[in-house]
C-alpha positions in Angstrom: 104.6 98.1 108.7 101.9 100.7 107.1 99.0 99.4 106.6 97.2 98.8 103.4 95.0 102.1 103.6 98.0 104.4 104.4 100.3 103.0 101.7 100.7 105.5 98.9 103.0 103.5 96.5 102.0 105.0 93.0 101.7 102.7 90.1 101.1 103.8 86.4 98.5 102.1 84.4 98.4 103.7 81.0 97.6 107.5 81.6 96.2 107.1 85.0 98.1 106.7 88.2 96.5 104.8 90.8 97.7 104.5 94.5 98.0 101.1 96.2 95.2 101.8 98.9 92.8 102.8 95.7 93.4 99.0 94.3 93.6 97.1 97.8 90.6 96.2 99.9 90.3 97.9 103.2 91.6 95.6 106.2 88.4 96.6 107.7 86.3 94.5 105.6 88.9 91.8 105.1 88.4 87.9 106.6 91.0 86.5 108.1 91.7 83.0 106.5 90.8 79.9 108.0 93.5 78.3 110.2 94.3 75.3 107.7 94.2 77.8 104.6 96.8 80.3 105.8 99.6 77.8 106.1 98.9 76.7 102.8 98.7 79.8 101.3 102.3 81.0 102.8 103.6 77.5 101.6 102.4 78.3 98.0 103.7 81.7 97.7 106.9 80.6 99.5 107.2 77.8 96.8 106.5 80.6 94.0 109.0 82.7 95.4 111.9 80.2 95.6 111.1 79.5 91.6 111.3 82.8 90.7 114.4 83.7 92.6 116.1 80.1 91.2 114.9 81.7 87.7 116.3 85.1 87.8 119.4 83.8 89.2 119.7 81.3 86.2 118.8 83.9 84.1 121.3 86.5 85.1 123.9 83.7 84.5 122.9 83.1 81.1 122.8 87.1 80.4 126.2 87.2 81.8 127.6 84.4 79.6 129.8 84.4 77.0 128.2 82.4 74.8 126.7 83.2 71.5 124.0 85.3 71.0 122.0 82.8 69.0 122.6 80.3 71.8 122.2 82.4 74.4 118.5 83.6 73.1 117.8 79.7 72.9 118.8 79.2 76.6 117.0 81.8 77.8 113.8 80.8 76.0 114.4 77.3 77.3 114.9 78.5 80.9 111.8 80.5 80.5 109.8 77.4 79.5 111.4 75.6 82.5 110.0 78.5 84.7 106.5 78.3 83.4 106.6 74.5 83.6 108.1 74.7 87.1 105.2 77.1 88.3 102.1 75.7 86.9 101.4 73.1 90.0 102.0 76.0 92.5 99.8 78.4 90.6 97.1 75.5 90.3 96.9 74.9 93.5 96.9 78.7 94.5 93.7 79.3 91.9 92.2 76.2 93.8 93.0 77.8 97.1 91.6 81.1 95.7 88.4 79.6 94.8 87.9 78.1 98.3 88.9 81.3 99.8 86.0 83.0 97.7 83.6 80.4 98.8 84.2 80.8 102.2 83.6 84.5 102.0 80.4 84.2 100.2 
């Protein structure tokens, strides 16, 4: 696996092109997470990934369905709302964990 510093994936932002290494902090300055933070972080990120994967799968089913356009749009809007609601608790916990990490790093 390449290090953060070596990745040269380009991202377009407006008219500027930045590389991933320009946006990510150097690993030399990075502090490892405490033993209790790492599993929590991994768990939250995995939960969000599962939620997003289920959303994408359900969205694809709706988009490929033969239902009327108006009903399809309504179903997509409902799915989007459900997706946001399912993500909220994990996002709140992730934000709290981020604040905890920042407090430890300070």
